[in-house]
MILUM-357584 format. One record per residue: residue in three letters; x, y, z of N, C-alpha, C, CB in turn. Coordinates in steps of 0.05 Angstrom, whole numbers, plus 32768, in hexadecimal, padded with zeros to 4 digits. Glycine has a CB too. Layout:
alaXYZXYZXYZXYZ
...
//
This chain:
unk86337F79944686407F899460864D7F7B946F862F7F969471
unk86677F88947686767F73948B86667F7894A4869A7F799491
unk86697F6694B1865D7F6394D086677F7A94E386677F4594DE
unk865B7F8394F886577F93950786777F8C951986377F919515
unk86827FA09528869D7F92953186987F8A955086B97FA7952D
unk86AB7F77955C86AB7F78957586AF7F8E958786B97F699579
unk86A07F98959B86AC7FAA95A586AF7FA795C286A17FBF959E
unk86C77FAC95D086D27FA695EB86CD7FBB95FB86EE7FA195EB
unk86C47FC0961286C57FD9962186D27FCD963E86A37FE99623
unk86E87FDF963B86FF7FD9965087197FDF965087017FC19653
unk872A7FE1966687427FF5965D875B7FDE9670873D8020966C
unk874C7FC8967A87677FB99688876F7FA0967787617FAE96A9
unk87797F90968F87887F6F968387717F60967687957F5796A0
unk87597F63967B87437F52966F87427F5C964C87237F589681
unk87417F77964F87337F829639874C7F81961E87287FA39642
unk87657F83962D877E7F84961B877F7F669616879D7F929629
unk877D7F52962887847F369617876E7F2D960D87917F1D9626
unk87527F36960E87467F2D95F787457F3195DF87377F2D95F9
unk874E7F4D95D687517F5195C287687F4995B4874C7F6495C1
unk877D7F4395C6879B7F3695BD87917F1795B087B57F3195DD
unk87857F0E95C7877B7EF095BE876A7EED95A087657EE595D7
unk87577F01959D874A7EFE958487577EFF957387397F0D957D
unk876A7F0C9570877D7F16955487917EFD955B87907F3C9554
unk879E7EEA956987AB7EDC956887977EBD956287BD7EE2957E
unk87807EBF956687747EA49566876A7EAA954C875E7E9A957F
unk876E7EC2953687667EBC951A87507ED09516875D7E9C9513
unk87437EE0952187297EF4951F87347F0D951787197EF9953D
unk87287F0994FA87317F1E94E687147F3794EA87357F0E94C1
unk87067F3994F086F47F4D94F486FA7F62950286E27F4594FD
unk86E77F7A950386F37F90950C86E57F8F952586F17FA994F9
unk86FD7F9F953E87017F97955F87007FB5955E87217F83956F
unk86EE7FBD957486F07FD9958086F47FD4959B86D87FEB957B
unk87067FE595A8870E7FE395C9870A7FFD95D1872C7FDA95D2
unk86F9800395E686F0801B95F486F4801C960D86D7802095F3
unk870B8031961487148033962F870F80549637873680299632
unk87078057964F8707806D96598721807C966586F6806A9668
unk8730806D966A87508078966F875A807E965987658066967D
unk876E808B965787808095964587988087963D878780AB964E
unk87938070964F87AB805B964687A28049963A87BA804F9658
unk87B38034962887AC8024961F87A88009963387BB8023960B
unk87977FF6962F87977FE0964087B47FD69651878D7FC9962E
unk87AD7FD8966887C97FCE967A87B97FBC969087DF7FED968D
unk87CF7FB596A187CD7F9A96B687CB7FAE96D187EF7F8096B6
unk87C07FA396E287BB7FB296FF87D07FAA9712879F7FAA970C
unk87D67F91971487E67F88972988057F9E972E87EE7F679720
unk880E7FA9971888277FB59720881E7FCD972E883A7FBB9709
unk880C7FD9972988037FF5973788077FEE975687E07FFF972F
unk87FE7FD9976088067FD6977D88267FCA978387F17FC2978A
unk88347FC39774884D7FB9977488617FC2976E884F7FAB976A
unk886A7FB59754888B7FC4974388857FE7973E88917FB29718
unk886F7FE897358865800997308869801897448848800E972B
unk885E800F975A885D801D9771887880259780884D800D9781
unk8884800B9779889B800C978788B780139774889D7FF09794
unk88AA801E976188C18031974D88D4801D974188D680499761
unk88CF8003974388E07FEC972F88D97FEF971388D97FCA9736
unk88C07FF7971188B97FF996ED88AF801196EA88A27FE296E0
unk88A7801A96CD8899803196C9887E802796B988AA804696BB
unk886F803696AF8854803696AA884D80229693884A805196A5
unk885F802A967F885C8013966A88697FF896668862801C9655
unk886E7FF2968488767FD1968588547FC59694889A7FC996A1
unk88437FD5969B88297FC9969F88207FC5968488157FDB96AF
unk881C7FD3967C88127FD09660880C7FAF965488297FDE964D
unk87F77FB1964787ED7F97963F88047F8C961D87C57F9E9638
unk88067FA49619881B7FA195FF88347FB6960388097FA895DF
unk88487FB4960188617FCA960B88607FDE95EF88887FB79610
unk88557FDC95DD88537FEC95C188317FF295C0885F7FD695A2
unk8822800B95C5880A801695C28806800F95A28808803695CC
unk881D801095938817800B9578880E7FF09573882D8010956A
unk880D7FE1958088037FBF957A87E37FC6957088047FA5959E
unk87D07FD3957F87C17FD2957887B07FDC955B87BF7FD59588
unk87BB7FF5954E87B67FF4953587C67FE6952487B58008952C
unk87DC7FE0952687ED7FCB951987D87FAE9519880C7FC6952C
unk87CA7FAA952787BB7F8D9529879A7F99952287C07F7B954E
unk879C7FB0951A877B7FB4951387687FBA952C876E7F969504
unk87737FBE954787607FC59558875B7FE5955687697FBC9572
unk87417FE5955987398006955C8738800D9575871C800F9550
unk8752801495818753801E959D8744803795A7876D802495A3
unk8736803E95B68729805895BC8731805F95D8870A805795B9
unk873E806D95E28749807C95FC8734808D96038764808D95F9
unk873B8095961F872980AB9627870D80AE961F873480C1961F
unk86FE8092961986E58090961086D6807B961A86E4809095F8
unk86C48089963086AD807296398695806B962B86A1807A9651
unk868E8058963186768048962F86628051963486758035963C
unk864780599633863780699641861E8057963D863680889637
unk86158049962D86018037962B85FC8023961C85F180419629
unk85F18010962385EA7FF9961485D27FF6960485E87FE59623
unk85CF7FF395EE85AD7FE995E485B07FCD95D5859B800295CA
unk85AD7FB395ED85AC7F9F95E085987F8D95C985B07F9895F0
unk85867F9F95C785727F9895B7857D7F9C959985597FA895BE
unk858A7FB7959985967FBF958285AE7FB8957E85957FD7957F
unk85BE7FA8959085DC7FA5959385EC7FBD958585E57F899588
unk85EA7FCD959785F57FEB959786047FF295AD85DF7FFE9597
unk8617800495B28623800C95CD862C802B95C3863F7FF595D7
unk8626804295D68627805395D58642806195E28614805695DB
unk864F806E95D5866F807295DE867E808995CF8680805795D8
unk8680809E95E0868980B995D0867480C695C7869B80B695B8
unk865C80C695D0864880D295BF863B80C495A5865480EA95B7
unk864380A9959F863F809D958386308082958D865F80989570
unk8621807995838613805D957F86238049956A85F380639572
unk8634803595778641801D956786358009956E865C8018956A
unk862F7FFD954E86257FE9954786377FD1955586247FEA952A
unk86327FB8956286447FA3956986397F80956186477FA79589
unk86457F6D955D86407F57955386417F4A956F86537F4D953B
unk86557F52958386597F47959D86637F6095AE866E7F2E959D
unk865D7F5D95C486687F7795D486737F6695EF864D7F9495DC
unk868B7F6A95F986977F64960A86977F7D962486AF7F5B95FE
unk868D7F72963C868C7F87965386A87F829666866D7F819667
unk86BE7F8E966386D37F84967186D57F9F968486EF7F7A965E
unk86CA7FAF969386C17FC4969D86D57FCA96B686A37FC096A3
unk86CF7FAC96C286E97FB196DA86DB7FB396F386FE7FCF96D7
unk86EC7FC4970286E07FD1972086E87FE4972E86E07FC39732
unk86E37FF3973C86E7800A974986EE800A976886D1801A9743
unk86FD8013977486FC8019979286E38019979D870780319799
unk86DB800A97B886C6801C97CD86DE803097D786B4800897EC
unk86C0804497D486C6806297E086C5805C980086AC807C97D5
unk86D08074981186D4807D982C86C18093982C86F280869834
unk86AB809C983586A880B3983886B780C79848869480B3983D
unk86C180BF985D86CC80D6987086E780DA985A86D480CA9897
unk86F180C19850870B80CD9846870780DC982B872180B59843
unk86F580D8982086EC80EA980986E38104981086D780DE97FB
unk86D38107982986D1812A983586E88139983186CC812E9857
unk86FF812B983B871C8135983E872F8136981F872B811E9855
unk8729812398198731812797F8872B813E97EE8723811597E6
unk870F814797F486FF816197E4870E817897F886D5816097E6
unk870F8176980D8720818B9820873D819798178725817D983C
unk874E8183980B8767818798038765818497EB877A817A980E
unk8755818697D78758818397BE876D819997B1873D818397B4
unk876881B197BE877681CA97AF879781BF97BB876881F297BC
unk879A81B097CA87B881AA97DB87C6818F97C187AF81989807
unk87B5818297B387C6816E97AD87D88174979687B7815797A7
unk87D5818D978787E1818F977A88028199978087D08199976D
unk8807819A9797882181A097A98823818397B1882081B897C6
unk883E817697A48843815D97BB8842815C97D48858815297BB
unk8848817197E7884A817597FD88308172980A8857818A97FF
unk881A8175980387FF817F980887F7815E981287ED819197E9
unk87E28158982087D28143982D87BF813C981487C2814D984A
unk87BD8124981487AF811297FD87A480FA980387BE810B97E9
unk878F80F797F6878180D997F3877C80D297DF876B80D397FE
unk877F80B497E1878A809C97CB8772808997C687A5808897D8
unk876C808397B38760806B97AA877A805F979587408072979A
unk877D80459798878D8037978187808022976F87A4802B978D
unk877B8031975A876B8025973F8779801E9727875880379734
unk87818036971E878C8043970887A880469703878280599708
unk87B4804896EE87CE804C96EB87D6806796F387D5804696D2
unk87CD808096ED87CB809296FB87D28095971487B9809696FA
unk87B88087972987B78086974087D3807B974E879F80799746
unk87DF8069974587F78059974B8810806F974C87FA803F9732
unk8813807C97388824808E972F882980A89740881C80949717
unk880980AE9744880E80C79757881380C1977287F880DA9757
unk880780A3977E8814809E9797882F809E9797880C808697A2
unk8839808C978B8858808F9787886380A19790886080909771
unk885D80BB9782886E80D5978D886880DC97A4886B80ED977E
unk885580CF97B5885180D097D5886380C197E6883580C797DD
unk886F80A197D58883809497E7889D809B97E38881807797E6
unk88A380A8980188C380B197F988C380A6981E88CD80DF97EA
unk88DF80AB982988EA80A7984688DD80C4984D891180A2984C
unk88D180BD986888C680CB987888A480D5987488D880DE9879
unk889C80CF9860887C80D1985A887480C19865887180CE9841
unk885B80CD9877884880C09887882E80B59874883F80D4989F
unk882A8093986F8812808898678801807F987688158079985A
unk87E6808B987887D7807D988787C88064987087C180949897
unk87C3804B987787B6803B986087988032987087CC801C9855
unk87848031986287738029986F87658015985F8766803C9878
unk87637FF6986F87627FDA986387767FCD9863875B7FD9984B
unk87747FB89868878B7FA4986C87877F8B9859878C7F9A988D
unk877D7F92983A87727F7A982B878D7F7E981C87537F7B9819
unk878D7F73980587A37F6F97F187B17F8B97E987977F6197D6
unk87A47F9F97E287AA7FB697D487BB7FC697EA878F7FC697CA
unk87AB7FC6980987B47FD5981B87CF7FC8982287A17FDA982F
unk87D27FAF982887ED7FA3982E88037FAA981A87EB7F86982E
unk88027FA49806880F7FAA97EB88177FC597E687FC7FA397D5
unk88087FDB97ED88117FF697F188217FFA980987FC800897F3
unk88167FEF981C882B7FF2983E88457FE49833881C7FDB9863
unk88497FCD982488657FC3982188747FD8980D88647FA39815
unk88647FE297F788777FF297E9887F800B97F7886D7FF897CF
unk886D801A98028872803198128886802398278855803D9821
unk888C8015983888A48010984288B8800C983388A47FFF984F
unk88BB8005981B88D67FF9980D88D88019980588D37FDA97F0
unk88C8802B980788D0804A980388DC8052981988B9805E97FE
unk88D68048983088E1804D985088CB80679856890A80599853
unk88B48062984988968076985A889480679873886E80759847
unk888E80779880887C806D989F885D806598988879808C98B8
unk88598050989E883C80429894882C803C98B2884280219880
unk881A804498B18804803A98C187EC803398B287FD804C98D3
unk87E8801C98B687D4800898AB87BD800698C087E17FEA98A7
unk87A2800D98B3878B800A98C9877A7FEC98BD8774802B98C9
unk87707FDC98D087637FC698C0874F7FC098DA877A7FAA98B2
unk87327FBD98CE871E7FBD98EA87177FAA98F187077FC998EB
unk87277F8E98E187207F6E98ED873E7F6D98FA87187F5198D2
unk87387F52990787537F4F991E876F7F48990E874D7F339937
unk87697F4098F687847F4198E087797F4B98CA87947F2498D7
unk87937F5198B5878E7F59989E87887F3A988D87A67F6D9894
unk877A7F39987A87707F28986987627F0D987587847F239859
unk87597F12988A874B7F0498A387357EEF988E87377F2098BF
unk872A7F03988487117EF09873871A7EE2985986F57F049869
unk872D7EE9984F87357EDD983587457EC8984187457EF1981F
unk87597ECA9855876F7EB19859876A7EA1987687937EBF9859
unk87597EAC988B87557EA3989C87687EA598B0874E7E909895
unk876A7EA598CB877C7EB198DF87957EA498E087717EB198F9
unk87997E8F98D187AF7E7E98DA87C97E8D98C287A57E5598D5
unk87BE7E9098A787CD7E9B989987CC7EB5989687CC7E909887
unk87B57EC7989C87BA7EE998A187C77EF398B887A17EF898A4
unk87CD7EE098CE87E17EE098DC88027EE798D287DE7EC998E7
unk880B7ED498C6881E7ED598B288257EF698A988117EC29899
unk88097F03989B88117F1A988D88137F2B989F88027F239877
unk88037F2E98B988037F3F98CC88217F4298D687EF7F3598E0
unk88337F2A98DB88477F2998E6885E7F3098D288487F1298F2
unk885C7F2C98B988707F3498A388657F55989F886C7F1F9884
unk88567F6498A988557F7998A4885D7F9198BC883C7F79989A
unk885B7F8298D1885E7F8C98EE88827F8C98F2884B7F729906
unk888F7F7898E488A77F7798E188B87F8498CF88AB7F6598DE
unk88A47F9698BB88B67FA198AA88A67FC198AF88B87F919889
unk88A67FBE98C588A07FE098D588857FF598D588B47FF498C6
unk886A7FDB98CC885B7FE798BB88487FE798E1884F7FD49896
unk883B800498E0882C800198FE88147FF698F1882680219913
unk880C7FE098FC87F67FCE98EF87E37FCF990F88037FA698E0
unk87CC7FDD990687BB7FE0991B87A47FD6991187B87FFB9927
unk879A7FBC992487817FA39917876C7FB0992F878A7F73991B
unk87527FA2992587417FAC992E873A7FC6993587417FA1993B
unk87437FD9991F873E7FF79922872780059916875380059919
unk8719801699288701801E991987078042991986DF8011992C
unk8701804C98FD870D806698F386F8807499018710806C98D0
unk86F38088991186E0809C991B86E580B5991186DF809F9936
unk86FC80BF98FD86FC80DB98F2871980D698E686F780F79908
unk871780EE98CF872C80F298BA8729810898B8872D80E698A2
unk873E811C98BB8735813798B8875B814398AB8724814698DD
unk87528158989C876C816098928770818198A5876A8163986A
unk878E818B98A78793819D98B287B181AC98A48791819498CD
unk87B581BE98B187C281D498A187C981DD988187D781D298AA
unk87DD81DF987487DA81EB985D87E981D7984D87E4820A985C
unk87EC81DA983287FB81CB9822881881C8982787F881D3980B
unk882381DA9833884181DF9834884C81C798558846820A9838
unk883281C49863883E81BA987E882081A6988B884881DB9895
unk880F81A7987587F18197987787F6817A988087E081949855
unk87DE816E988387DF8159988B87C08148989187F0815E98A0
unk87BE812F989487A58128989E87A6811898B78796811A9889
unk878C811998CA8792811298E1877980FE98DB8795812898F9
unk878880E698E2877180CA98ED876E80C5990B877C80A998E1
unk875680C0990A874E80BC992E873C80A4992F873B80D9993F
unk8746809499418733807999488722807B995D874480619950
unk87128062996186FF805999778711805F999286F680369973
unk8727805099938733804999AA873F806A99B3874A802F99A5
unk873F807F99A5874B809799B0876680A299A28750809299CD
unk876B808D9996878180929989878680A3996D8788807C9987
unk879A80B4996C879880C8995687B080C8994A879180E5995E
unk87B980CF992B87CA80D1992687D380DF990C87D080BE992B
unk87E280ED990887EA80F798EE87F680EA98D887F9810898F3
unk87EB80F898B887F880E498A387FD80F7989087E580CA9897
unk880780F59877880F8109985F87F98103984A882F81039852
unk87F380E9985187DE80DA983A87D080BF984387F180D1981E
unk87B980C0983887A780A9984387A580999825878580B59854
unk879E8080982F87A1806C98118789805B981A87C480579809
unk87778057980F87618051981387568036980487548068980E
unk87518016981387588004980587477FEC980E877380029806
unk87297FF8980987187FE7981D87057FD6980587047FFC9838
unk870D7FCC97F387057FC097E086FB7FC897C586F87FB897E9
unk86F17FBA97B586E67FC497A086CC7FBA979786F87FC2978E
unk86BC7FD6978386A47FC6977586A27FBB975B86917FD49774
unk86927FAD975286957FAC972886837FC1971F86897F8B9714
unk868F7FCE970E86837FDD96FE866B7FD696EA86967FE596F3
unk86517FD196F786417FC696E986287FD796DD863C7FB296F7
unk86327FEC96E58618800496DF860C800296BE8627802896E3
unk861F800196AF86187FFD969186087FE3969486357FFB9679
unk86147FD2969985FF7FB9969085E67FB896A586107F989691
unk85E67FC996B885CA7FC096C785B97FD996BA85CB7FC096EE
unk85C37FED96B585B2800196A185A37FF3968785C980169694
unk85B67FE0967885AF7FD3965C85947FBF966685CD7FBE964C
unk85967FB69684857E7FA09687858D7F86968785667FA0966D
unk85A97F82968A85B17F6D968A85B67F5D96A585C37F70967D
unk85B97F4596B085BC7F3C96C985CB7F4796D585C07F2796CD
unk85CC7F4A96F285DF7F5896FF85E47F4B971D85D77F759700
unk85F07F44972385ED7F339744860D7F32974985DC7F0B9745
unk86187F41976286337F44976186467F439742863B7F2E9774
unk863B7F579737864E7F53971E86407F4C970A86617F3F971F
unk86437F4B96EE862F7F4896DB86317F2796DA86357F5A96BE
unk861A7F1E96E286197F0696D7861C7EF396BA860A7F0396DF
unk862D7EE796BE86307ECF96A486307EB396A886497ED19696
unk862C7EA6969486287E8A969686497E85969186107E7D967F
unk864F7E699692866C7E61969486757E64967886717E4396A0
unk866E7E6D966086797E7A9647867D7E929649866C7E789630
unk86757EA8966286797EC0966986627ED29654869A7EC69666
unk864C7EC2964E863B7ECF964386247EDF965386347EBF9632
unk861C7EFC9654860B7F04966685EC7EF7965D860E7F269667
unk85DA7F08966E85BC7F02966285B67F09964A85A77F0D9671
unk85CB7F17963985C87F1B961A85D47F0D960E85CE7F319610
unk85D07EFC95FA85E37EE395EE85F87EF595E085D27ECC95D6
unk85F77F1295D886107F1D95CD861D7F3695DB860B7F2495B0
unk86177F2E95F286247F3E960F86337F27961C86087F4C9628
unk864C7F2F9625865E7F1F9632866A7F30964686737F12961F
unk86777F26965B86807F35967686A07F24967D86627F2F9693
unk86AF7F2F967C86CB7F1F968986DA7F31969C86E17F169671
unk86EE7F2296AA86FC7F3296BE86EE7F3D96DB87047F4A96AF
unk86F67F4D96E186F07F52970286CE7F5A970287087F729711
unk86C07F5C96EC86A67F6396EE86917F4C96EB86A37F7696DB
unk86A07F3B96E286887F2396D786857F0B96EB86927F1496B6
unk86707F0996F286667EF4970A865F7EDC96FD864C7EFE971E
unk866F7EC996FB866D7EB596E486707E9996F186857EB996CE
unk865B7E8596E2865A7E6A96EC86707E5B96E586437E5E96E3
unk86737E50970186917E469701868C7E2596F986A27E4B9722
unk86937E1996E086827DFF96DF86957DE296ED86787DF996BA
unk86AF7DF196FB86BD7DDA970A86B37DE3972886E27DDA9705
unk86AD7DFD973586AA7E04974F868F7DFB975386AF7E229756
unk86787E02973E865B7DF8974286527E0C974C86567DE19753
unk86597E2A974A86457E3F9751865D7E5B9743863B7E3F977D
unk86477E70974486527E88973586677E90974C863B7EA1972C
unk867A7E9B973C86957EA7974A869E7EC3973A86AF7E8F9749
unk86A27EDC974986B17EEE973C86C97EF5974886A47F049738
unk86DC7EF5973B86FD7EFC974187037F0E973A87117EEE9738
unk87157F179750871E7F3B9741873D7F36974387127F60975A
unk87487F26973887627F23973387697F229715876A7F0C9741
unk87867F21971987917F2196FB87907F0996E687AD7F2596FE
unk87937EEB96F5878F7ED796E387767ED396DC87997EC296E9
unk875F7EDC96EC874B7ED196DB873F7EE796C587347EC596EF
unk874B7F0296C487457F0F96AD87537EFF9694874E7F2D96B0
unk876D7EF9969A877C7EEB968287667ED09678879E7EDE968F
unk87637EC2968987557EA3968B873D7EB0967E874E7E9196AD
unk87227EC1968887147ECD967887157ED4965B87147EDD9682
unk87297EE89657872B7EEA963D87387EDB962787317EFB963B
unk87447EC7963087497EB3961F872E7E9C961B87647EA6962B
unk87257E9B962F87087E88962986F87E92961486F27E889643
unk86F77EB3961D86DE7EBD960886E47EC195EC86D47ED99610
unk87027EC995EF870E7ECD95CF870A7EAE95BF87347ED595D1
unk870D7E9595D0870E7E7E95BF86EF7E7B95B4871B7E6395D0
unk86DB7E8395CA86BA7E8195C486B57E9095AC86A67E8F95DC
unk86BC7EB295AD86C07EC1959986C17EB9957B86D37ECB95A0
unk86D97EAB957F86E47E9B956486E07E80955C86FF7E9B9564
unk86CA7E79956586B67E5C955E86C27E42956B86B47E53953B
unk86CA7E4A958686D77E2D959686CE7E3795B487017E279594
unk86AA7E3195B4869A7E3895D086B37E2B95EA86747E2395D0
unk86B47E3E95F786CC7E32961086B87E45962D86FB7E459609
unk86BF7E29963986B77E3C965686CB7E41966786A27E30966A
unk86C77E5B967B86E37E5B968D86E07E43969F86E87E7A96A1
unk86F67E3896A986F07E2096B7870D7E2396CC86EC7E0196A1
unk871B7E3496C587347E3696D9872E7E4196F687497E4A96CD
unk87387E37971387387E3C972587427E58972987427E2B972E
unk873C7E65973687437E7C974187607E7C974887327E809757
unk876E7E94974187897E97974D87937EAB974B879A7E899745
unk87A27EB7976087B07ED2976687C77ECC9777879D7EE79774
unk87D77EDD977A87F37EE5978287F27F009789880A7EE0976C
unk88077F00979D88147F2097AC882E7F1897AF88077F2D97CD
unk883C7F3597B288557F3997B988557F4A97CC88647F3F97A7
unk88637F4A97E388647F5897FB88847F529808884B7F4D980F
unk888F7F6B980888AC7F67980E88BB7F4F980388AF7F669829
unk88C17F3A981688D27F25980C88BB7F0A980A88ED7F209823
unk889E7F11980A88927EFA980E88837EF597ED887D7EFD982A
unk88827EE297E288757EDD97CF885E7EC997CC88867EDA97C2
unk88457ECA97C888367EB597CB88257EB297B688297EB497E0
unk881A7E9697B088057E92979987EE7E8097A788127E82977D
unk87D67E87979E87C17E8197A987AB7E72979287B87E9A97B6
unk87A37E599795878C7E509786877A7E40979587937E419770
unk875B7E49978387457E3F9793872F7E529798874E7E3697AB
unk871D7E4497A587087E5797AE86FB7E4A97C186F47E60979B
unk86F87E4F97D786EB7E4397F386C87E4197E686F17E5E9814
unk86C07E5797DE86A17E5897D6868D7E5797E586997E4897C9
unk86787E5E97EE865F7E67980086677E52981A863B7E5F97F0
unk866C7E389817866A7E27982986867E2D983B86657E0B981B
unk869C7E38983086AF7E3D983D86C37E29983F86A67E429851
unk86D97E22985C86E47E0D985D86E67E08987E86FC7E0E984C
unk86ED7DF5988486EA7DEA98A187027DEB98B186E07DCD98A1
unk87197DEC98A387377DED98AD874D7DF6989887417DD098B7
unk87637DFC98A7877E7E059896878B7DEE989F87907E25989D
unk87A17DED988A87B67DD8989087CE7DE8988887B27DBA987F
unk87E17DE7989587FE7DF9988C880F7DE2989288087E18989F
unk88237DE29875883B7DD2987188527DDC9872883B7DC7985C
unk88657DD7987A88847DE7987688897DF29885888B7DF99863
unk88977E0E988188A87E18989888967E34989688D07E1A9892
unk88847E3298AA88707E4D98AA887E7E6198BC88507E4798B8
unk888F7E6198CE88A17E7998DA88B97E8198C688AF7E6F98FA
unk88C37E7598B188D47E7A98A088C77E80988C88E47E69989C
unk88B17E839888889A7E85987088A27E7F9851888E7EA59870
unk88A17E65985688A87E50984288937E3F984588C27E429845
unk88817E3A983E88637E289844884D7E25983288537E34985B
unk883F7E1E983688267E13982488107E12983C882B7DF19815
unk87F57E1A982E87E07E20983F87CC7E16982B87DD7E40984A
unk87BA7E00983D87A37DF0983487887DF8984287AA7DD29838
unk87787E019833875F7E07983D874A7DED983187577E289831
unk873B7DDB984D87327DC8984387147DC6985087447DB49846
unk86FF7DBF984686E57DB5984B86E17D9C984A86D47DBF983D
unk86E17D93986586DE7D74986586FB7D68985C86C47D6A984F
unk86FC7D51984687177D50984187257D5D9822871C7D319843
unk87147D71981987127D76980687257D9397F986F87D739806
unk873B7D9B97F2874D7DAF97F787417DC297E4876D7DA797F2
unk87337DD597E6871D7DEC97D887307E0897D686FC7DF297F2
unk87477E0597E4875E7E1897D9877B7E1997DF87587E3097E0
unk878B7E1E97D787A57E1797E187B87E3197D787B07DF797D5
unk87D07E3597E887E37E4697E087FD7E4097EB87DB7E5F97E6
unk880D7E4D97DA882B7E4897DE883C7E6497EE88397E4297BE
unk884E7E679801885C7E7C980488757E7997FE885A7E849819
unk887B7E8597F088A37E8697E688AA7E6397E588C07E9B980A
unk88987E5A97D8889C7E4097D388967E3B97B6888C7E3097E6
unk88A77E4597A588A07E43978B88A37E2B977688AC7E579782
unk88A57E14978488AD7DFF9776888B7DF0977488C87DEB9786
unk88797DF7978988667DF7979588487DF69786886C7E0B97A2
unk88437E0B977588317E149766881F7E019756883B7E249757
unk88307DE8974D882A7DDA973B88177DC3974D88467DD1972A
unk88207DBB976788147DAA977C87FF7DBA978A88287DA19791
unk87FE7DD3978D87E27DE3979487CF7DDE977E87E57E049797
unk87D57DE5976587C07DDF974E87B17DC3975287CE7DDF9730
unk87C37DAD975687BF7D95975587AB7D90976887D57D889757
unk87B37D93978487A17D8A979E87857D9A979D87B37D9497BE
unk878B7DB8979A87717DC4979987537DB8978B87777DDC978D
unk873F7DB1979887277DA0978787287D879790872A7D9E9766
unk873E7D7E979887457D5F97A587427D5897C287637D5A97A0
unk873E7D3A97BE87447D3597E0875C7D1C97E387227D2897F2
unk876C7D2797D287877D1697D287977D1297ED879B7D2597BE
unk87917D1F9804879D7D20981B87B77D38981387A77CFE9823
unk87C67D3B982987D57D51982D87EC7D49983E87C47D669839
unk88057D4A983F88117D4B984E88147D559870881B7D519840
unk881D7D45988488167D4F989D881F7D6898A4881F7D3F98B0
unk88107D7898B088127D9B98BB88287D9E98C787FC7DA798D0
//
């Protein structure tokens, strides 16, 4: 009898990269890919960048330009098929009502947006209006369909309210302003990205968006969101604790994401801020693995577990696991990396300050001109670094993070 297949659960970049790497590394066994969405695996960064800007179309986000790649390479791709249960003892997974045997199971189930109760109540209230593009609507941006639907709302004169000044909120604000929409962005902290970047660099992003016409309101506490009017003249009113209130045509909620761990949890796998894995991405069951957003993996370089919600980690996890599954045991050792593009600002960030955080931030270069490098230090050690619009800098950033080599004067 031939061995049971490797089964991969997920439809994002991690899942798509893994099955690709398995074939490129010579694995000729059966591979089954299960995804809840109707689409073949695709990348998520374009959803809040070029796709939302209208610069690209959906197929450009796909892991493979031609969906025919999967059958051509012997990958059994089952779209619109959710995995609903795992039986680790029997090494089988339930999907589409059937139990499927596996030799190894890979969970690349990703994450979903955190919900906002008062926004969801309004979404239910205006649900009948959503079909009419002039009606008010509430959006969470996570899927290809989310991005395409939101893109239809971004046009000159549209009033867009954004809740949350994280990466998604800021990238949506950038896209909306480039469509000449009016944007009001609400952030509960004193600056957007404050917890991620600290005040020195977060201020750069606050200034950038205000210069591009975003009504950025920091320290904002939302006390109410309500729908009013009809589909042809309706809207949503947002009320704040300071007494301010304003109307928008659509609300975009970007208040973080949470890993999709339910499948693993119900199967008895260890779950803690994601699915816990070792450095080789093995869960508490040796035949079940987790990669991408959902994996809280031991990091052999950093010395502590880390869960990273970014594009590069999805790729690096998939490559490391593919090597392991094809006979070369490999740990995921790359430092976390992410990037963003907003208006004319591009940046790349490497590192992870970890639970001990950092002591200070050193900025080198032209900060007012937005061509600079930022370094987060704990003692004399660089725990993270990034560049803004300094495209020759990334190699130096990668070299210095994790070292005490010293930096140029601030």
